[in-house]
N, C-alpha and C positions, 0 to 999 in steps of 0.2 A: 548125494546122500548112498551109503554103501550097502553090497546087497545083505550082508550082515546086520544090519541096522534096520533095513525092509522089513527083514524076517521077522527078528525080534519085536518091531512094531506090529504087524499084522501078528503072530504068534499071542502077545498080547492084548490085543481085539478081540478073538479068538476065544480065550482065556476067561476074559471079562464077557463076552455074551454068554457064554456059556452057562456062569454063574450069574448073571441075570434071571436067565431064565430058568434054570433052577430053584433060585430062589423065588419067582413069580408062581409054580408050580406048587412051591413047598404052601404057599398064600392060599392058593385053588385047593388044595387037599385038605387042607384046614377049616374049608369051609363047606368043604364038600362032604366031610365024616362027623360036622356038627346037624343037631334035628332042625327039619327045614321052619320059617318062621311064617311062609304063605297061608293065608287062610281060603279053600274052598268056596268062597262069597254065598252064590245063593243056595248051597246046604247048607255053611256053617256060618252062623251069624259071629261077629268083631265082639269080643268083652268091649264094654263103652265103660270109660274110666267116669268118676265120679264126680270129675267136675267138668264134663261135656258140658256143653249148651248147646239144644236141638232148641225146635221149634218150641215160641209162644204159645201156651196153651191158659184155660182158665183156671181158677182152684175150686173143685168143687165142695163145698163146706161137710163135712160128713155130719154134723147132728139136722142140718136142715134140709140139704141135699140141693143146694141149690149155689149157684157160683156168687161168689164173696162180693164181686166187684159192686161202686155206689157211683158210677158214672162221674167220678169228680174230673178226669179227663190229663192227670198229670202222667202218666204215661203218655197220651199223643202228642201232649206239648216237650216230653224231655227227648223222644224220639228224633234223633239227628236226620234220617232218610225220611221220615213221616209213613215210616208202613205202617200205622196203627189209623184204623179211620173209627171214629164211634159216633154214633148217633144213640142219643138217651130221650127219655119222655120221662113219665108221671108215672106212676104203679097205682092200684086202689088206695094204698096207704098215705099216698099224698107224700110219696119219698121217690127223689131221683134213683132211678136208674136205666141199662144201659137197654136201649129195645132191639142196638146192631155191631156187632163187634168184630172188623173184617183186619185180617193181617195181608199184606202184601209182600208174602215169603220173594217175591222179586228184587224188591228194594230191601227189605232186611239184612242186615250185615252181625245179626245173632252176638250184639254189645252185651245185652240183659240190663242196659238201663232204664228200660219200663217194670223192668221185676223188683230191681231196685229200689226204684222212684214210689213204686205203688204202696200206699200207707196202709192200706188193709190186707196186703199181699193174696191178692187176687190173681198175681199174674206168678207164674212158674215157664221154666225150661224146661220140656221134657227130654227124653233120651231117644226122639227120634230119628235117625238119619237119614233113611230112605225117602227122599222128599222129590225126585226129579220126575217131572212131568214134561210132555213132549210141546206142551201150549204155554203161551204166557197166562193164559185164561187160568190155567191148572195151578197156580205157584198163588191163588189166591186164597186165603181159608175164612172161613168164616166162624170165627169164636164162639159167637153168640147169634143162633140166628131170627 
């Protein structure tokens, strides 16, 4: 290879590296001038999407002030991870009612099947997203004590 060919090849590589560096800097400059999308989390809260599926909770009826659950057990049977534990009893009107309703958040995959399967609309998924704990026992929630 002659000296001229080596110089041409080297100058072409230099020009190519300079142009690619400038292109990279232009991308950086474009995003540098845009508004930041970072949220300062503990001070600012995120805007939650209306379709967000949070923690399962019992719905309180506005008229009676009590939960709507009739202890049918459909939600427990349909849960793929066995995250719900329901204990039922009989109330003073001889109707079946839940006595203890527990949600195991460590097992729950937030699929929403229990909410869809409930025949009386007693369950819903709220917008709570701060559910971290330091122990596994902290992941068990009593929906109904």
